Every structure is written in C-alpha cells, then in structure tokens.
C-alpha positions in Angstrom: 11.4 -0.5 17.1 12.3 -2.9 14.3 10.1 -5.7 13.3 11.3 -9.2 12.5 11.0 -9.9 8.9 11.1 -13.7 7.6 11.8 -15.0 4.3 10.9 -18.5 3.2 12.2 -20.0 0.2 10.5 -23.0 -1.3 12.1 -25.1 -4.2 9.6 -27.4 -6.1 10.7 -30.6 -7.5 10.3 -29.1 -10.9 12.8 -26.5 -10.0 10.5 -23.5 -9.6 11.1 -21.4 -6.6 8.6 -19.5 -4.4 9.8 -16.8 -2.2 7.4 -15.8 0.9 8.0 -12.8 3.0 6.5 -12.1 6.3 6.8 -9.0 8.6 7.6 -6.5 5.9 5.0 -3.7 5.1 4.4 -2.1 1.8 7.2 -2.5 -0.9 10.0 -3.5 1.7 9.3 -7.1 0.6 10.5 -6.1 -3.0 13.8 -4.6 -1.5 14.4 -7.7 0.8 14.0 -10.2 -2.0 15.6 -8.3 -4.9 19.3 -9.7 -4.5 17.8 -13.2 -3.9 15.6 -13.1 -7.0 18.6 -11.9 -9.1 20.7 -14.7 -7.8 18.1 -17.3 -8.8 18.0 -16.0 -12.2 15.8 -12.9 -12.1 12.9 -14.4 -14.1 9.6 -13.6 -12.2 6.7 -15.9 -13.4 4.0 -14.4 -11.0 4.2 -12.0 -8.0 1.3 -12.1 -5.4 1.1 -9.6 -2.6 -0.2 -10.2 0.7 -2.3 -7.9 2.8 0.8 -6.6 4.4 1.8 -5.0 1.1 -1.2 -2.7 1.3 0.1 -1.6 4.7 1.8 1.7 5.0 5.6 1.3 5.5 6.9 2.7 8.8 8.9 5.7 8.0 11.3 6.8 10.5 12.4 10.5 10.2 15.2 12.1 12.0 13.9 15.3 13.7 15.8 18.5 12.9 17.6 19.6 16.1 16.7 23.3 15.3 12.9 22.3 15.4 13.3 20.6 18.6 15.2 23.9 20.0 12.2 26.1 18.7 9.6 23.9 20.8 11.5 24.5 24.2 
C-alpha cells in the first residue's frame, strides 16, 4: 500500500523558501523535492532531516515467477 506524502512550501517575506516533507521514509524526500529545489534556484542553505529520514524505505520487490513455482 502506498503512503501519502505531503510537501509544504513556505516562502518567507525575505524570499527564502522552506520545504517540508511528511510521509516519506529515508531519502525518498530528497527525490520528491529535487525538481522543486532546482526550479527554485538549486541553492540549498541548510538541510535538516526529520526522524522519518532515519526510517528504512519500504522497498518493493517483484517476486521471480520461477521461485514461486519452486515453492509449490
């Protein structure tokens, strides 16, 4: 099951931008925001990771049909 990921973009009066990601485990947040960061100029002043960054990403593997057959 796919989890919902949310991205908040906060623009401060001085023009600095803060991007916050929720619902992404591990480095998924970096993949989700890469394009947005590039569109905003690509200059990262600071990157802070939440506790979700330390969680392992849910990797989904497609099972080999031959291995499934061997188990029958």
